[in-house]
C-alpha positions in Angstrom: 0.0 0.0 0.0 1.4 3.3 -1.0 0.6 6.5 0.9 -0.7 9.7 -0.7 2.0 9.4 -3.5 -0.2 7.1 -5.6 -3.2 8.3 -7.4 -5.6 5.8 -5.8 -6.4 7.9 -2.7 -7.0 11.2 -4.5 -10.8 11.2 -3.7 -10.2 10.3 0.0 -8.1 12.9 1.8 -8.8 11.5 5.2 -7.5 8.1 4.1 -4.2 9.7 2.9 -3.6 11.2 6.3 -4.3 7.9 8.1 -1.9 6.0 6.0 1.1 8.2 6.6 3.7 7.1 9.2 4.0 8.9 12.5 7.2 10.6 11.6 5.6 12.2 8.6 2.5 13.2 10.4 4.3 15.6 12.7 5.3 17.7 9.7 2.0 17.6 7.8 -0.4 20.5 8.1 -3.9 19.1 8.6 -6.8 21.0 7.1 -9.3 22.4 9.7 -12.6 20.7 10.2 -15.3 22.1 8.0 -17.7 24.5 9.8 -21.3 23.5 10.4 -23.3 26.2 8.6 -26.0 26.2 11.3 -23.7 26.8 14.2 -21.5 29.2 12.2 -24.4 31.5 11.5 -24.5 34.8 13.5 -28.1 34.4 14.5 -27.5 31.0 15.9 -24.5 32.1 17.9 -26.4 35.1 19.3 -29.4 32.9 20.3 -27.1 30.4 22.0 -25.3 33.1 23.9 -28.7 34.6 25.0 -29.9 31.2 26.2 -26.8 30.6 28.2 -27.0 34.0 29.9 -30.7 33.6 30.7 -30.1 30.2 32.1 -27.3 31.4 34.3 -29.3 34.4 35.5 -32.3 32.2 36.4 -30.3 29.6 38.2 -28.2 32.0 40.2 -31.2 34.2 41.1 -33.6 31.5 42.1 -31.2 28.7 42.9 -33.4 26.3 41.0 -34.0 25.4 37.4 -37.3 25.7 35.7 -37.9 22.0 35.9 -37.3 21.9 39.7 -39.7 24.8 40.1 -42.3 23.0 38.0 -41.9 19.8 40.0 -42.2 21.7 43.3 -45.4 23.4 42.1 -46.9 20.1 41.0 -46.1 18.5 44.4 -47.5 21.5 46.3 -50.7 21.3 44.2 -51.0 17.6 44.9 -50.6 18.2 48.7 -53.2 20.9 48.7 -55.6 18.8 46.8 -55.1 15.9 49.3 -55.6 18.2 52.3 -58.8 19.6 50.7 -60.1 16.1 50.1 -59.4 15.1 53.7 -61.2 18.2 55.0 -64.2 17.4 52.8 -64.1 13.8 54.0 -64.2 15.0 57.6 -67.1 17.4 56.9 -69.1 14.8 55.0 -68.9 12.1 57.8 -72.0 11.4 59.7 -72.2 11.9 63.5 -72.5 8.2 64.0 -69.3 7.6 62.0 -67.5 10.3 64.1 -68.6 8.6 67.3 -67.4 5.2 66.1 -64.0 6.8 65.2 -63.8 8.3 68.7 -64.6 5.0 70.3 -62.1 3.1 68.1 -59.4 5.6 69.2 -60.3 5.3 72.8 -60.1 1.5 72.6 -56.7 1.7 70.9 -55.3 3.9 73.7 -56.6 1.5 76.3 -55.0 -1.5 74.5 -51.7 0.4 74.4 -51.9 1.1 78.1 -52.6 -2.5 78.9 -49.7 -3.6 76.8 -47.4 -1.2 78.6 -48.6 -2.5 82.0 -48.0 -6.1 80.9 -44.5 -5.2 79.8 -43.7 -3.8 83.3 -41.8 -6.0 85.7 -44.1 -8.0 88.0 -42.9 -6.4 91.2 -44.1 -3.0 89.9 -47.5 -4.4 89.2 -47.7 -5.9 92.7 -46.6 -2.6 94.2 -49.3 -0.7 92.2 -52.0 -3.2 93.5 -50.8 -2.7 97.1 -51.0 1.1 96.6 -54.6 0.8 95.4 -55.6 -1.4 98.3 -54.0 0.8 100.9 -55.7 3.9 99.4 -59.1 2.1 99.5 -58.6 1.0 103.1 -57.5 4.5 104.1 -60.6 6.0 102.4 -63.0 3.6 104.2 -61.5 4.3 107.6 -61.9 8.0 107.3 -65.6 7.8 106.6 
């Protein structure tokens, strides 16, 4: 294979440069990359520069990008809708349902108290019973 000296590679300038040895490549002047006509246009460069400046200004001023602000707004609206729905649900409940909920909560607290008492050591339970009986006997003697 001959390098750029033969006429076979005339239509392929990139191939000519690839085939040269490393010693020759240090002395060869390579042509610059062709410019993209879209990015080379003045209007495109100005638009790009304006977009970059606007983005920097918004991010530095608000500390958040537009996407972050949109997501926060969406989450806030969802929370507000959920709280409104809960308020409407509370308003629309019947008095019977409200009383049942109160009773259920009261039973749950009693169950938690019973569990806590069962988890106490036995000597504390005995001491509490003795305290109750002495209080009852003292109350009966005073009357």
